[in-house]
C-alpha positions as CSV (number, residue, x, y, z in Angstrom):
1,M,-11.6,-5.1,-39.7
2,T,-10.7,-3.3,-36.5
3,S,-13.2,-5.4,-34.5
4,N,-11.0,-8.5,-35.1
5,L,-8.4,-6.7,-33.0
6,I,-10.7,-6.1,-30.0
7,R,-11.5,-8.9,-27.4
8,K,-13.1,-9.0,-24.0
9,T,-11.6,-10.9,-21.1
10,D,-12.4,-11.6,-17.5
11,I,-10.3,-10.5,-14.5
12,G,-8.4,-13.8,-14.1
13,Q,-7.1,-13.9,-17.7
14,F,-6.6,-10.1,-17.7
15,L,-4.2,-10.3,-14.8
16,Q,-2.4,-13.3,-16.3
17,L,-1.8,-11.5,-19.5
18,S,-0.6,-8.4,-17.6
19,A,2.6,-10.2,-16.9
20,I,3.5,-9.9,-20.6
21,I,1.2,-7.2,-22.0
22,P,1.1,-3.5,-20.8
23,V,-2.1,-2.4,-19.0
24,V,-3.7,0.9,-20.0
25,D,-6.1,2.6,-17.6
26,V,-8.3,5.0,-19.6
27,R,-10.1,6.6,-16.6
28,T,-9.4,10.2,-15.6
29,P,-6.1,11.2,-13.9
30,L,-8.0,11.7,-10.6
31,E,-9.5,8.2,-10.7
32,Y,-6.1,6.7,-11.6
33,M,-4.4,8.6,-8.8
34,N,-6.9,7.4,-6.2
35,G,-6.1,3.8,-7.1
36,H,-5.0,1.7,-10.1
37,I,-3.7,-1.7,-11.1
38,P,0.0,-1.6,-10.2
39,G,2.1,-1.0,-13.3
40,A,-0.8,0.4,-15.3
41,V,-0.2,3.4,-17.6
42,N,-2.9,6.1,-17.6
43,I,-4.1,7.2,-21.0
44,P,-7.3,9.0,-20.1
45,L,-10.2,9.4,-22.6
46,F,-11.3,12.4,-20.6
47,E,-9.6,14.8,-18.2
48,N,-11.2,15.3,-14.8
49,D,-13.3,18.3,-15.8
50,E,-14.2,16.8,-19.1
51,R,-15.7,13.7,-17.6
52,A,-17.8,15.9,-15.3
53,L,-19.1,17.8,-18.3
54,V,-20.0,14.6,-20.1
55,G,-21.7,13.2,-17.0
56,T,-23.8,16.4,-16.6
57,S,-24.8,16.2,-20.3
58,Y,-25.9,12.6,-19.9
59,K,-28.1,13.4,-16.9
60,K,-29.7,16.5,-18.4
61,E,-29.8,15.7,-22.2
62,G,-29.5,12.0,-22.5
63,R,-27.0,9.5,-24.0
64,R,-26.7,10.8,-27.6
65,K,-26.0,14.4,-26.5
66,A,-23.4,13.1,-24.0
67,I,-21.7,11.1,-26.8
68,L,-21.5,14.2,-28.9
69,K,-20.1,16.2,-26.0
70,G,-17.5,13.5,-25.4
71,L,-16.4,13.5,-29.0
72,E,-16.2,17.3,-28.9
73,L,-14.0,17.3,-25.8
74,S,-11.8,14.3,-26.6
75,G,-11.6,14.5,-30.4
76,P,-8.8,17.2,-30.7
77,G,-6.4,15.1,-28.5
78,M,-7.1,11.7,-30.0
79,H,-3.9,11.6,-32.1
80,L,-1.8,12.2,-28.9
81,K,-3.6,9.4,-27.1
82,L,-2.9,7.1,-30.0
83,M,0.8,8.1,-30.1
84,T,1.1,7.3,-26.4
85,A,-0.6,3.9,-26.9
86,M,1.7,3.1,-29.7
87,K,4.8,3.8,-27.5
88,T,3.3,1.8,-24.7
89,A,2.6,-1.3,-26.9
90,P,6.0,-2.3,-28.4
91,E,4.5,-5.7,-29.5
92,N,1.2,-4.1,-30.6
93,R,-0.9,-5.5,-27.8
94,L,-2.6,-3.7,-24.9
95,L,-4.9,-4.5,-22.0
96,V,-7.4,-1.8,-21.5
97,H,-9.9,-1.0,-18.7
98,C,-12.1,1.9,-17.5
99,W,-14.4,1.9,-14.4
100,R,-17.0,-0.7,-15.6
101,G,-15.6,-1.9,-18.9
102,G,-18.1,0.1,-20.9
103,M,-18.0,3.0,-23.4
104,R,-14.6,4.5,-22.4
105,S,-12.8,1.2,-22.8
106,E,-14.6,0.4,-26.1
107,A,-13.9,3.9,-27.5
108,M,-10.2,3.7,-26.7
109,A,-9.9,0.1,-27.9
110,W,-11.4,1.2,-31.2
111,L,-8.9,4.1,-31.4
112,F,-6.0,1.8,-30.6
113,S,-7.1,-0.8,-33.2
114,L,-6.8,1.9,-35.9
115,A,-3.1,1.6,-35.4
116,G,-3.2,-2.2,-35.6
117,I,-3.0,-2.7,-31.8
118,E,-4.6,-5.9,-30.5
119,T,-6.6,-4.8,-27.5
120,Y,-8.1,-6.8,-24.6
121,I,-10.9,-5.1,-22.7
122,L,-11.5,-6.0,-19.0
123,E,-15.1,-7.1,-18.5
124,G,-16.5,-5.3,-15.5
125,G,-13.5,-2.8,-15.6
126,Y,-11.7,-1.5,-12.5
127,K,-14.7,-2.4,-10.4
128,A,-14.2,-6.1,-11.2
129,Y,-10.5,-5.7,-10.3
130,R,-11.3,-4.1,-6.9
131,N,-13.6,-7.0,-6.1
132,H,-10.8,-9.3,-7.0
133,V,-8.4,-7.4,-4.7
134,L,-10.7,-7.8,-1.7
135,S,-11.2,-11.5,-2.4
136,V,-7.4,-12.0,-2.7
137,L,-6.7,-10.2,0.6
138,A,-9.3,-12.4,2.4
139,E,-7.3,-15.5,1.5
140,R,-5.7,-17.2,4.5
141,K,-1.9,-17.8,4.6
142,K,0.4,-19.3,7.1
143,V,1.1,-15.9,8.8
144,I,3.4,-15.2,11.7
145,V,3.3,-11.7,13.0
146,L,6.5,-10.0,14.3
147,G,5.8,-7.6,17.1
148,G,7.8,-5.4,19.5
149,M,7.8,-2.0,21.0
150,T,8.9,1.1,19.0
151,G,12.6,0.9,18.1
152,S,12.9,-2.9,18.2
153,S,14.2,-2.9,14.6
154,K,11.3,-5.1,13.4
155,T,11.5,-3.7,9.9
156,H,15.2,-4.4,9.8
157,I,14.7,-7.9,11.1
158,L,12.0,-8.6,8.5
159,R,14.4,-7.5,5.7
160,Y,17.1,-9.7,7.2
161,L,14.6,-12.7,7.2
162,S,13.7,-11.9,3.6
163,S,17.4,-12.0,2.6
164,M,17.5,-15.5,4.1
165,G,14.6,-16.6,1.8
166,E,11.7,-16.1,4.2
167,Q,8.4,-14.8,2.7
168,V,7.9,-11.2,4.0
169,I,5.6,-8.4,3.1
170,D,6.8,-5.0,4.1
171,L,3.5,-3.2,5.0
172,E,5.2,0.0,6.1
173,G,7.2,0.0,2.9
174,L,4.1,-0.2,0.8
175,A,2.4,2.5,2.9
176,N,5.5,4.8,2.8
177,H,5.2,5.3,6.6
178,K,6.9,3.9,9.7
179,G,3.7,3.7,11.7
180,S,4.1,6.3,14.5
181,A,3.6,10.0,14.8
182,F,7.2,10.3,13.4
183,G,6.5,7.8,10.7
184,A,6.2,10.2,7.8
185,L,9.6,11.7,8.3
186,G,11.9,11.2,5.3
187,Q,9.1,9.2,3.4
188,P,7.6,9.9,0.0
189,P,3.8,10.8,0.0
190,Q,1.5,8.0,1.1
191,P,-0.7,6.2,-1.4
192,S,-4.5,6.2,-0.9
193,S,-5.9,3.3,1.2
194,E,-7.4,2.0,-2.1
195,H,-4.1,1.9,-3.9
196,F,-2.3,0.5,-0.9
197,S,-4.7,-2.5,-0.9
198,N,-4.1,-2.9,-4.7
199,M,-0.3,-3.1,-4.2
200,L,-0.8,-5.4,-1.2
201,A,-3.0,-7.8,-3.1
202,A,-0.4,-8.0,-5.9
203,E,2.2,-9.0,-3.3
204,W,-0.1,-11.3,-1.4
205,S,-1.1,-13.2,-4.6
206,K,2.6,-14.0,-5.3
207,L,3.1,-15.9,-2.0
208,D,3.5,-19.7,-1.7
209,K,0.5,-20.7,0.4
210,N,2.4,-23.8,1.7
211,R,5.1,-21.7,3.3
212,R,4.9,-19.2,6.2
213,V,4.8,-15.5,5.6
214,W,5.9,-12.8,8.0
215,L,4.0,-9.5,8.7
216,E,4.9,-6.7,11.1
217,D,2.4,-6.1,13.8
218,E,0.5,-3.0,12.8
219,S,-2.6,-1.2,13.9
220,R,-5.5,-0.9,11.4
221,N,-4.0,2.3,10.0
222,I,-0.4,3.0,9.0
223,G,-0.3,6.8,8.9
224,T,-3.2,7.8,6.7
225,V,-3.5,4.4,5.1
226,F,-6.2,2.0,6.3
227,M,-6.0,-1.7,5.8
228,P,-9.1,-3.6,4.5
229,D,-10.8,-5.5,7.3
230,Q,-10.3,-8.8,5.4
231,F,-6.5,-8.4,5.6
232,F,-6.3,-6.8,9.1
233,S,-7.9,-9.9,10.5
234,H,-4.8,-11.9,9.4
235,I,-2.7,-9.7,11.7
236,R,-5.0,-9.8,14.7
237,N,-5.8,-13.6,14.6
238,S,-2.4,-15.1,13.6
239,P,0.3,-16.3,16.0
240,A,2.8,-13.5,17.0
241,I,6.4,-13.4,18.2
242,I,6.9,-10.3,20.4
243,L,10.5,-9.0,20.7
244,L,11.1,-7.3,24.1
245,I,14.1,-5.0,24.2
246,N,14.7,-2.6,27.0
247,V,14.7,1.2,26.3
248,K,18.5,1.6,26.8
249,N,19.2,-0.9,24.0
250,R,16.6,0.7,21.7
251,L,17.8,4.2,22.1
252,P,21.0,4.3,20.0
253,R,19.3,3.2,16.8
254,L,16.4,5.6,17.3
255,I,18.7,8.5,18.0
256,E,20.7,7.6,14.9
257,E,17.5,7.4,12.8
258,Y,15.7,10.6,13.9
259,S,18.4,13.0,15.1
260,G,19.1,14.1,11.5
261,Y,15.7,15.6,10.9
262,P,15.0,19.3,11.4
263,A,14.0,20.2,15.0
264,E,10.7,21.7,13.8
265,Q,9.6,18.5,12.1
266,L,10.4,16.5,15.2
267,K,8.5,18.9,17.4
268,E,5.5,18.8,15.0
269,S,5.5,15.0,15.4
270,V,5.6,15.3,19.2
271,M,2.6,17.6,19.0
272,R,0.6,15.0,17.2
273,I,0.6,12.9,20.4
274,S,0.5,15.8,22.8
275,K,-2.9,14.9,24.2
276,R,-1.8,11.4,25.0
277,L,1.6,12.6,26.4
278,G,0.1,15.3,28.5
279,G,1.2,18.9,28.8
280,D,4.3,18.4,31.0
281,K,5.8,15.6,29.0
282,T,5.1,17.4,25.7
283,R,6.9,20.5,26.9
284,A,9.8,18.4,28.2
285,A,10.1,16.5,24.9
286,T,10.0,19.6,22.8
287,E,12.5,21.4,25.0
288,A,14.8,18.4,24.8
289,I,14.6,18.5,21.0
290,E,15.5,22.2,21.0
291,K,18.6,21.4,23.1
292,Q,19.4,18.5,20.8
293,D,19.0,16.1,23.7
294,F,17.4,13.5,21.5
295,G,17.8,10.7,24.0
296,T,15.6,12.4,26.5
297,A,13.0,13.3,23.9
298,I,12.8,9.8,22.6
299,E,12.6,8.3,26.1
300,I,9.6,10.6,26.9
301,T,7.7,9.6,23.7
302,L,8.6,5.9,24.2
303,S,6.8,6.0,27.6
304,Y,3.6,6.6,25.6
305,Y,4.3,4.2,22.8
306,D,5.4,1.3,25.0
307,K,2.3,1.5,27.2
308,A,0.1,1.7,24.1
309,Y,1.8,-1.2,22.4
310,M,1.5,-3.5,25.5
311,Y,-2.2,-2.6,25.8
312,G,-2.6,-3.6,22.1
313,I,-0.9,-7.0,22.7
314,R,-3.5,-7.8,25.4
315,Q,-6.3,-7.0,22.9
316,R,-5.2,-9.6,20.4
317,Q,-8.1,-11.9,19.6
318,G,-6.4,-15.2,19.1
319,G,-3.3,-17.1,18.0
320,Q,-0.3,-18.2,20.0
321,I,1.9,-15.4,21.4
322,I,5.6,-16.0,22.1
323,E,7.6,-13.3,23.9
324,I,11.4,-13.1,23.4
325,E,13.5,-11.0,25.8
326,A,16.6,-9.7,24.1
327,D,19.5,-7.9,25.7
328,T,20.8,-6.6,22.3
329,D,19.5,-4.8,19.2
330,D,21.8,-6.8,16.9
331,I,19.7,-7.8,13.9
332,S,21.2,-11.2,13.1
333,T,21.2,-12.3,16.8
334,N,17.5,-11.4,17.3
335,A,16.5,-12.8,13.9
336,S,18.0,-16.2,14.9
337,S,16.0,-16.1,18.2
338,I,12.9,-15.3,16.2
339,L,13.4,-18.1,13.7
340,E,13.9,-20.5,16.6
341,A,10.6,-19.4,18.2
342,A,8.9,-19.7,14.8
343,G,9.9,-23.4,14.7
344,R,7.7,-24.0,17.8
345,I,4.6,-22.5,16.1
346,R,2.1,-24.8,14.4
347,L,0.6,-23.2,11.3
């Protein structure tokens, strides 16, 4: 009877159904934390240490002993797992996956079916989903990259363009990091690189391929998050619009953004680039922070970042580059200039 409530489905149908049916990830909390399908709920069959014990039993004593060990460990908490599933499935339907779509998924699907929950198991499990993510991120779009030196308000401009109906993906927003040594200040913890790519693929797949999409110019890593090679190539090989604003016009916004953080956090951020700044500039920047002379400290660090950024521009592999010199940091004014330049790009 319960088998009639359990079905298997491929990754394409699984993701289509996920728009209307909750997704349950039955892997361990650690596996889930390292990366999961965005929006999935974790109802683990085993806790982290329990899965290790079952794996050890399988290697040393074989499959049957491992199954018995698994039942011994998971059995006492089965009613709690079922109660959580019932709360997660208001319409008595769930999508379920483990790592490969094997025993963990099947065991939990059977458990859920006891409560009359219709369950769809993902064939190939999370591994199939990860292959799908990488294939999605390799898909070409009509990308325009927005570049500019630190403090050029690129993120603010992209948000403005988004409000005007342009397609924009906020890479730094997904990574919880602003991209420099100071980028973690005021941000929540970063996701793993794996989960970043999962979230990115979800956004990438929503885009209209017939319209242009804007990305901010980034290096391969944003803080501790690394972009997949397939996606990073879009940034390196697409046309770019580079906004050039002098230091004096960039300073006020940077001072406003960073002067509110504790001096110790700012000095720690300076120390992360001390080898690149050199001893004299590092000391001068940290002393300026101690004196609350944030303008001087920022100018010193910009001397490094500006030089590094312009070097990076020269390393771009292909795609048209349009430079825009701006004498203001006004978001709407610069956004209008950028849109005018975008009109000259063939995609």
